[in-house]
VOBA-1610 file (N, C-alpha, C; in pm, whole numbers, padded with zeros to 5 digits, always signed):
BEGIN
Met+01101-00879-01766Met+00990-00929-01684Met+00945-01064-01741Leu+00959-01169-01661Leu+00928-01304-01707Leu+00789-01345-01661Ser+00711-01406-01752Ser+00573-01438-01722Ser+00559-01549-01619Asp+00667-01627-01598Asp+00656-01736-01501Asp+00695-01691-01360Gln+00726-01566-01343Gln+00757-01514-01210Gln+00627-01475-01140Val+00619-01502-01009Val+00498-01467-00935Val+00493-01319-00899Leu+00607-01251-00910Leu+00612-01107-00884Leu+00702-01043-00988Leu+00648-00941-01056Leu+00724-00869-01157Leu+00770-00736-01102Thr+00890-00696-01139Thr+00948-00570-01093Thr+00994-00488-01212Glu+00958-00361-01211Glu+00999-00272-01320Glu+01035-00135-01262Asp+01148-00080-01307Asp+01194+00051-01262Asp+01189+00151-01376Ala+01143+00271-01345Ala+01142+00379-01445Ala+01130+00512-01372Gly+01225+00601-01394Gly+01216+00737-01341Gly+01203+00745-01190Gly+01273+00658-01118Gly+01267+00660-00972Gly+01147+00587-00914Val+01063+00529-01000Val+00944+00456-00957Val+00967+00307-00977Arg+00943+00230-00873Arg+00948+00084-00885Arg+00805+00029-00881Thr+00768-00040-00986Thr+00635-00102-00993Thr+00647-00250-00961Leu+00572-00294-00863Leu+00567-00435-00822Leu+00431-00490-00864Thr+00433-00594-00946Thr+00309-00651-00999Thr+00292-00794-00952Leu+00187-00818-00874Leu+00152-00954-00835Leu+00114-01031-00961Asn+00175-01147-00983Asn+00163-01210-01115Asn+00120-01356-01106Arg+00001-01376-01051Arg-00065-01506-01055Arg-00207-01484-01111Pro-00218-01434-01233Pro-00349-01392-01284Pro-00452-01503-01289Asp-00410-01626-01314Asp-00506-01737-01322Asp-00568-01768-01186Ser-00502-01724-01078Ser-00553-01743-00942Ser-00590-01610-00878Phe-00618-01509-00963Phe-00656-01376-00917Phe-00552-01317-00821Asn-00425-01353-00845Asn-00314-01302-00766Asn-00329-01333-00617Ser-00391-01446-00588Ser-00402-01489-00449Ser-00264-01521-00394Met-00251-01509-00263Met-00120-01511-00199Met-00081-01651-00153Thr+00015-01709-00222Thr+00080-01830-00174Thr+00199-01790-00088Thr+00256-01886-00018Thr+00375-01857+00061Thr+00486-01802-00027His+00501-01860-00145His+00604-01813-00237His+00584-01667-00273Leu+00462-01629-00310Leu+00436-01491-00348Leu+00454-01397-00229Lys+00409-01439-00112Lys+00426-01355+00006Lys+00573-01329+00035Glu+00654-01432+00025Glu+00797-01416+00050Glu+00861-01326-00054Glu+00820-01342-00180Glu+00873-01258-00287Glu+00833-01112-00268Leu+00707-01090-00233Leu+00659-00953-00213Leu+00730-00887-00096Leu+00742-00958+00014Leu+00809-00900+00131Leu+00953-00863+00098Ala+01023-00953+00032Ala+01162-00925-00005Ala+01171-00805-00099Ala+01078-00797-00195Ala+01080-00688-00292Ala+01049-00554-00226Leu+00956-00553-00133Leu+00923-00430-00062Leu+01041-00383+00023Arg+01105-00476+00090Arg+01222-00440+00172Arg+01335-00388+00084Ala+01354-00449-00032Ala+01457-00403-00123Ala+01427-00262-00174Ala+01301-00236-00206Ala+01262-00103-00253Ala+01283+00001-00144Ala+01254-00037-00021Ala+01272+00056+00091Ala+01418+00095+00109Glu+01508+00002+00082Glu+01651+00025+00105Glu+01720+00088-00015Asp+01663+00079-00133Asp+01727+00126-00256Asp+01707+00276-00272Glu+01814+00353-00262Glu+01803+00498-00270Glu+01760+00547-00408Ser+01779+00465-00511Ser+01736+00506-00645Ser+01585+00497-00661Val+01518+00426-00571Val+01372+00413-00573Val+01314+00521-00483Arg+01233+00608-00540Arg+01178+00720-00463Arg+01027+00713-00450Ala+00964+00616-00515Ala+00821+00589-00499Ala+00795+00448-00551Val+00689+00386-00497Val+00657+00247-00530Val+00511+00238-00571Val+00485+00158-00674Val+00348+00126-00715Val+00327-00023-00697Leu+00215-00060-00635Leu+00178-00200-00617Leu+00052-00227-00697Thr+00055-00329-00782Thr-00062-00361-00865Thr-00068-00512-00888Gly-00169-00554-00965Gly-00185-00695-00997Gly-00196-00715-01147Ser-00167-00834-01193Ser-00181-00866-01335Ser-00317-00929-01359Gly-00367-00917-01482Gly-00495-00976-01515Gly-00612-00897-01460Arg-00717-00968-01419Arg-00844-00904-01382Arg-00856-00868-01235Ala-00759-00909-01153Ala-00768-00885-01009Ala-00645-00812-00958Phe-00665-00736-00853Phe-00552-00678-00779Phe-00491-00787-00692Cys-00571-00840-00602Cys-00528-00953-00519Cys-00649-01007-00445Ala-00670-01137-00458Ala-00786-01201-00395Ala-00760-01246-00253Gly-00646-01208-00197Gly-00614-01248-00060Gly-00544-01382-00055Gln-00561-01451+00056Gln-00494-01579+00076Gln-00537-01683-00028Asp-00440-01758-00078Asp-00470-01872-00165Asp-00535-01981-00080Leu-00664-02003-00099Leu-00737-02095-00011Leu-00698-02240-00034Lys-00653-02275-00153Lys-00607-02412-00175Lys-00487-02442-00085Glu-00395-02350-00079Glu-00280-02368+00009Glu-00322-02369+00155His-00420-02285+00188His-00467-02279+00326His-00537-02408+00367Val-00619-02462+00279Val-00686-02590+00309Val-00583-02700+00331Ala-00479-02700+00250Ala-00374-02800+00267Ala-00309-02789+00404Ala-00291-02666+00451Ala-00233-02646+00584Ala-00329-02693+00693Leu-00461-02667+00673Leu-00560-02708+00773Leu-00568-02860+00786Thr-00551-02929+00676Thr-00568-03075+00675Thr-00437-03150+00696Ser-00328-03077+00713Ser-00198-03142+00725Ser-00162-03177+00869Gly-00246-03131+00962Gly-00212-03152+01103Gly-00128-03039+01160Asp-00106-02935+01081Asp-00031-02819+01127Asp-00105-02758+01246Asp-00036-02742+01359Asp-00102-02689+01479Asp-00113-02536+01477Ser-00057-02472+01375Ser-00070-02327+01362Ser-00081-02289+01214Pro-00194-02325+01151Pro-00207-02304+01006Pro-00210-02157+00965Leu-00233-02067+01059Leu-00240-01925+01025Leu-00117-01848+01074Arg-00008-01916+01098Arg+00113-01844+01139Arg+00167-01755+01027Thr+00114-01774+00905Thr+00153-01686+00795Thr+00120-01540+00825Val+00020-01516+00911Val-00012-01378+00948Val+00109-01313+01013Glu+00169-01382+01108Glu+00286-01329+01177Glu+00410-01328+01088Leu+00426-01434+01008Leu+00548-01449+00928Leu+00549-01362+00803His+00431-01341+00743His+00427-01275+00613His+00339-01151+00609Tyr+00211-01166+00642Tyr+00119-01055+00622Tyr+00155-00933+00708Asn+00182-00955+00835Asn+00216-00842+00920Asn+00342-00770+00874Pro+00451-00842+00844Pro+00570-00772+00794Pro+00549-00699+00662Ile+00466-00755+00573Ile+00437-00686+00447Ile+00372-00551+00474Val+00269-00550+00560Val+00199-00426+00590Val+00289-00328+00663Glu+00368-00377+00757Glu+00459-00289+00829Glu+00564-00228+00737Thr+00607-00303+00637Thr+00704-00250+00542Thr+00642-00144+00453Ile+00518-00166+00409Ile+00449-00066+00327Ile+00430+00063+00404Thr+00377+00052+00525Thr+00346+00174+00602Thr+00472+00241+00656Gly+00575+00162+00687Gly+00696+00218+00744Gly+00799+00261+00643Met+00777+00231+00516Met+00872+00267+00412Met+00882+00418+00400Gly+01005+00470+00396Gly+01025+00614+00391Gly+01009+00672+00252Lys+00911+00627+00178Lys+00881+00678+00045Lys+00736+00643+00013Pro+00671+00718-00074Pro+00529+00693-00102Pro+00506+00559-00170Val+00397+00493-00131Val+00355+00367-00192Val+00211+00386-00242Ile+00191+00360-00370Ile+00060+00381-00432Ile+00005+00246-00478Ala-00119+00217-00443Ala-00186+00097-00492Ala-00261+00130-00620Ala-00230+00057-00727Ala-00305+00067-00852Ala-00400-00052-00854Val-00521-00031-00804Val-00616-00140-00784Val-00688-00165-00916Asn-00639-00262-00991Asn-00685-00288-01127Asn-00808-00378-01135Gly-00846-00438-01024Gly-00961-00528-01022Gly-00998-00560-00878Thr-01052-00678-00856Thr-01097-00715-00722Thr-00982-00715-00622Ala-01007-00656-00506Ala-00914-00659-00393Ala-00993-00716-00275Ala-00958-00836-00234Ala-01034-00904-00129Ala-00942-00948-00017Gly-00998-00953+00104Gly-00923-01003+00218Gly-00792-00930+00236Ala-00683-01006+00247Ala-00551-00945+00265Ala-00515-00856+00147Gly-00566-00888+00028Gly-00539-00803-00088Gly-00595-00664-00070Ala-00717-00654-00019Ala-00774-00523+00012Ala-00696-00455+00123Ser-00653-00534+00221Ser-00576-00478+00332Ser-00446-00417+00283Phe-00380-00481+00186Phe-00257-00424+00130Phe-00286-00287+00068Ala-00397-00277-00004Ala-00433-00149-00065Ala-00458-00043+00041Tyr-00528-00079+00148Tyr-00555+00017+00256Tyr-00425+00064+00321Ala-00324-00021+00326Ala-00198+00013+00390Ala-00116+00110+00307Cys-00141+00115+00176Cys-00067+00206+00089Cys-00103+00351+00120Asp-00019+00442+00077Asp-00041+00584+00108Asp-00151+00645+00022Leu-00162+00600-00102Leu-00265+00647-00194Leu-00318+00528-00273Arg-00444+00538-00317Arg-00506+00429-00390Arg-00575+00483-00515Ile-00534+00431-00632Ile-00600+00461-00758Ile-00676+00335-00798Ala-00806+00347-00821Ala-00888+00230-00852Ala-00944+00236-00992Ala-00946+00121-01058Ala-01015+00108-01186Ala-01166+00111-01162Arg-01241+00159-01260Arg-01387+00166-01243Arg-01447+00029-01217Gly-01387-00074-01271Gly-01439-00209-01251Gly-01388-00277-01125Ala-01308-00207-01046Ala-01253-00268-00924Ala-01360-00277-00816Lys-01340-00369-00725Lys-01425-00375-00606Lys-01342-00426-00490Phe-01387-00389-00370Phe-01318-00424-00247Phe-01409-00513-00163Met-01350-00619-00107Met-01428-00711-00025Met-01350-00750+00099Met-01414-00733+00214Met-01359-00785+00339Met-01426-00920+00363Ala-01359-01025+00316Ala-01421-01157+00312Ala-01393-01243+00434Phe-01330-01185+00536Phe-01284-01265+00649Phe-01398-01335+00724Ala-01502-01259+00759Ala-01611-01318+00838Ala-01678-01432+00763Gly-01684-01421+00630Gly-01749-01524+00550Gly-01680-01659+00557Ile-01552-01660+00595Ile-01482-01788+00611Ile-01446-01812+00758Gly-01519-01745+00847Gly-01504-01770+00990Gly-01376-01718+01051Leu-01323-01609+00996Leu-01200-01551+01048Leu-01219-01403+01079Thr-01123-01348+01152Thr-01123-01205+01181Thr-01035-01134+01079Ala-01031-01002+01088Ala-00948-00923+00997Ala-00800-00951+01022Asp-00721-00937+00916Asp-00576-00942+00934Asp-00511-00842+00839Ser-00379-00845+00835Ser-00301-00755+00749Ser-00332-00608+00777Gly-00367-00579+00902Gly-00383-00441+00945Gly-00514-00375+00911Ala-00610-00448+00850Ala-00734-00385+00807Ala-00814-00326+00923Ser-00806-00388+01040Ser-00880-00335+01156Ser-00826-00200+01199Trp-00703-00169+01160Trp-00640-00041+01194Trp-00651+00059+01080Thr-00623+00013+00957Thr-00621+00106+00844Thr-00759+00146+00795Leu-00850+00049+00783Leu-00980+00078+00722Leu-01062+00180+00802Pro-01074+00169+00935Pro-01149+00271+01008Pro-01088+00410+00996Arg-00957+00416+00978Arg-00892+00547+00963Arg-00918+00607+00826Leu-00951+00524+00731Leu-00987+00574+00598Leu-01133+00616+00589Ile-01223+00535+00645Ile-01366+00556+00619Ile-01451+00570+00745Gly-01390+00559+00862Gly-01466+00569+00986Gly-01502+00434+01046Tyr-01520+00431+01176Tyr-01543+00306+01250Tyr-01673+00238+01207Gly-01781+00315+01199Gly-01911+00254+01172Gly-01918+00190+01035Arg-01870+00260+00933Arg-01873+00204+00798Arg-01778+00085+00787Ala-01662+00096+00852Ala-01568-00017+00848Ala-01628-00140+00914Met-01699-00122+01026Met-01761-00235+01093Met-01867-00299+01004Glu-01944-00218+00935Glu-02045-00271+00842Glu-01980-00358+00734Ile-01873-00309+00677Ile-01805-00383+00571Ile-01744-00511+00625Met-01687-00505+00745Met-01626-00623+00805Met-01730-00731+00838Leu-01841-00692+00896Leu-01940-00789+00941Leu-02022-00847+00826Leu-02063-00762+00733Leu-02152-00807+00625Leu-02077-00861+00505Gly-01956-00814+00483Gly-01877-00863+00371Gly-01929-00823+00235Asn-02015-00722+00230Asn-02067-00679+00100Asn-01958-00613+00017Pro-01953-00641-00112Pro-01852-00577-00197Pro-01875-00427-00208Val-01767-00353-00215Val-01771-00207-00231Val-01719-00174-00371Thr-01802-00112-00452Thr-01760-00076-00588Thr-01659+00039-00582Ala-01592+00060-00693Ala-01493+00167-00699Ala-01556+00303-00674Glu-01671+00328-00732Glu-01736+00458-00715Glu-01778+00479-00569Glu-01831+00374-00507Glu-01867+00385-00366Glu-01742+00405-00282Ala-01636+00334-00316Ala-01511+00348-00243Ala-01460+00492-00249Leu-01475+00555-00366Leu-01435+00695-00379Leu-01523+00785-00293Asn-01652+00759-00291Asn-01745+00844-00216Asn-01721+00837-00066Ile-01677+00723-00015Ile-01658+00709+00129Ile-01513+00730+00172Gly-01426+00762+00079Gly-01288+00791+00114Gly-01194+00672+00119Met-01239+00559+00066Met-01155+00440+00066Met-01044+00450-00038Val-01072+00517-00151Val-00972+00539-00254Val-00963+00687-00285Asn-00855+00726-00351Asn-00832+00867-00381Asn-00879+00908-00519Gln-00884+00811-00612Gln-00920+00843-00750Gln-00972+00719-00819Val-01069+00736-00906Val-01121+00627-00990Val-01101+00666-01135Val-01044+00575-01213Val-01017+00602-01355Val-01064+00483-01437Asp-01064+00499-01568Asp-01100+00389-01656Asp-01007+00270-01633Asp-01059+00150-01655Asp-00983+00029-01624Asp-00847+00027-01692Asp-00841+00072-01816Asp-00715+00063-01890Asp-00618+00177-01857Ala-00659+00265-01765Ala-00574+00379-01728Ala-00523+00371-01586Val-00562+00268-01512Val-00531+00268-01369Val-00381+00261-01343Leu-00310+00174-01413Leu-00167+00162-01387Leu-00092+00286-01435Ser-00122+00335-01553Ser-00052+00453-01604Ser-00078+00574-01514Thr-00200+00585-01461Thr-00232+00696-01370Thr-00151+00685-01242Ala-00144+00564-01186Ala-00069+00544-01063Ala+00080+00569-01083Val+00133+00520-01195Val+00275+00538-01223Val+00307+00686-01246Ala+00219+00757-01314Ala+00240+00901-01335Ala+00240+00976-01202Leu+00147+00941-01114Leu+00142+01004-00982Leu+00267+00971-00903Ala+00309+00845-00908Ala+00431+00805-00839Ala+00551+00879-00896Gly+00553+00899-01029Gly+00661+00973-01091Gly+00667+01116-01043Arg+00551+01176-01027Arg+00546+01312-00972Arg+00603+01316-00831Leu+00564+01221-00749Leu+00615+01216-00612Leu+00764+01186-00610Ala+00811+01105-00704Ala+00952+01066-00707Ala+01043+01185-00734Thr+00991+01290-00795Thr+01071+01409-00819Thr+01056+01511-00706Gly+00981+01476-00604Gly+00957+01567-00494Gly+01055+01548-00380Pro+01030+01617-00268Pro+01118+01608-00151Pro+01092+01479-00072Thr+01148+01370-00118Thr+01114+01240-00062Thr+01155+01226+00085Ser+01255+01301+00128Ser+01288+01299+00271Ser+01174+01358+00352Ala+01107+01457+00298Ala+00991+01514+00366Ala+00875+01416+00366Tyr+00855+01345+00255Tyr+00749+01245+00251Tyr+00771+01139+00359Ala+00895+01099+00379Ala+00925+00999+00482Ala+00885+01048+00619Glu+00915+01175+00648Glu+00880+01231+00779Glu+00730+01250+00792Ile+00663+01284+00682Ile+00517+01297+00687Ile+00453+01162+00719Lys+00500+01054+00653Lys+00447+00922+00682Lys+00471+00885+00828Ser+00590+00915+00878Ser+00622+00883+01017Ser+00533+00961+01113Ala+00513+01089+01084Ala+00428+01171+01170Ala+00284+01123+01169Met+00233+01087+01053Met+00095+01040+01044Met+00076+00909+01118Leu+00173+00818+01107Leu+00163+00691+01180Leu+00164+00714+01330Thr+00252+00803+01375Thr+00259+00833+01518Thr+00130+00895+01567Ala+00081+00994+01494Ala-00039+01066+01536Ala-00163+00978+01537Ala-00164+00871+01456Ala-00281+00783+01449Ala-00310+00714+01582Ser-00209+00701+01666Ser-00230+00631+01794Ser-00165+00704+01911Ala-00141+00834+01895Ala-00077+00912+02000Ala-00168+01025+02046Asp-00139+01082+02164Asp-00212+01200+02206Asp-00149+01324+02141Leu-00213+01439+02160Leu-00168+01560+02092Leu-00026+01597+02128Ser+00008+01585+02255Ser+00143+01623+02297Ser+00250+01538+02228Ala+00223+01407+02220Ala+00318+01318+02154Ala+00328+01349+02005Ala+00212+01379+01943Ala+00213+01413+01801Ala+00291+01542+01776Leu+00271+01642+01863Leu+00344+01768+01849Leu+00493+01748+01864Ala+00530+01665+01961Ala+00672+01639+01983Ala+00735+01570+01862His+00662+01474+01805His+00713+01402+01688His+00727+01498+01570Glu+00629+01585+01551Glu+00638+01683+01444Glu+00760+01773+01461Gly+00786+01814+01586Gly+00899+01902+01612Gly+01032+01838+01576Val+01047+01712+01611Val+01170+01640+01577Val+01186+01633+01425Gly+01076+01603+01357Gly+01081+01593+01211Gly+01115+01726+01145Gln+01055+01833+01194Gln+01083+01964+01134Gln+01229+02004+01155Asn+01282+01978+01273Asn+01423+02011+01298Asn+01515+01931+01207Lys+01480+01805+01187Lys+01560+01720+01097Lys+01554+01770+00954Leu+01433+01800+00906Leu+01417+01842+00767Leu+01471+01983+00743Gly+01473+02065+00847Gly+01525+02201+00832Gly+01671+02205+00792Ala+01741+02096+00817Ala+01883+02090+00783Ala+01909+02023+00648Thr+01804+01987+00575Thr+01823+01913+00450Thr+01847+02008+00332Ala+01913+01954+00230Ala+01936+02029+00107Ala+01803+02059+00038Asp+01708+01967+00045Asp+01579+01990-00020Asp+01507+02110+00038His+01513+02127+00170His+01447+02243+00231His+01513+02372+00186Arg+01644+02375+00188Arg+01716+02496+00145Arg+01687+02525-00002Glu+01682+02421-00084Glu+01652+02437-00226Glu+01511+02493-00245Ala+01415+02442-00170Ala+01276+02488-00184Ala+01262+02635-00145Val+01328+02675-00038Val+01320+02814+00007Val+01385+02906-00095Asp+01502+02865-00145Asp+01571+02947-00245Asp+01488+02958-00373Ala+01427+02848-00413Ala+01344+02850-00533Ala+01224+02942-00516Phe+01164+02941-00397Phe+01050+03029-00370Phe+01091+03175-00378Val+01202+03208-00314Val+01248+03347-00311Val+01283+03395-00451Asn+01340+03306-00530Asn+01385+03345-00664Asn+01285+03311-00774Lys+01166+03272-00733Lys+01055+03248-00826Lys+01092+03149-00936Arg+01146+03035-00894Arg+01179+02928-00988Arg+01128+02795-00933Lys+01128+02695-01018Lys+01084+02563-00976Lys+01197+02491-00904Pro+01172+02434-00785Pro+01279+02365-00713Pro+01316+02232-00776Thr+01439+02192-00756Thr+01484+02060-00798Thr+01523+01983-00673Phe+01447+01878-00643Phe+01468+01802-00519Phe+01552+01677-00547Thr+01633+01643-00449Thr+01719+01525-00459Thr+01682+01417-00358Gly+01595+01452-00264Gly+01560+01355-00159Gly+01656+01358-00043His+01742+01459-00037His+01841+01470+00070His+01835+01607+00138
//
């Protein structure tokens, strides 16, 4: 892992940890970092040896969102579409996180603002450091939500609370985030990454083919009627019923032993 890289990658026990590495800029997103992150997420999704992913930041922040220096340069350059990065980078990043057929855990080690907070919301689980905070800073700079926050945040905490956070832009502490369902766990600052990696390691030894179908079913049900959700569940169950992991789990249950899953 080289300190001059904007994104660090580490593999251990089926878990791939991706670390945003611009600590002096609070891991704000430049075009370079966005392209690196998108490529790394796509690679993790395709790599069968990777069975769970952890996303975190280096230094004191998780991710401060868009690098405003780069954005100002785009605004003053005469670019007629200075926010096309939403279509080119932010949307594909979120779609890759949510559509990845394996669990993705955010280890929120510090401030998560704007698109950075949105990335955390898009992950399947969120472990937050006690000193972390979440900020929806879009309205404060005259913009609307992006990176899927208008879709993910209300599903985590409810429409009314999400609207309050979006309009007022007040920071949400880690403890408050836990109380309202924005995060799953709050731990000491120096334990956030190890906790997330341990949880990812647990998931990596599980039936990852089932996790993929669960993610797919949850995404479908979030915007489908009951009949469509039931139909999607049925397809998934029929698919998983033929897997080695399902047969292994049933045999282990009958024989009172711990199952060994392969993800197939």
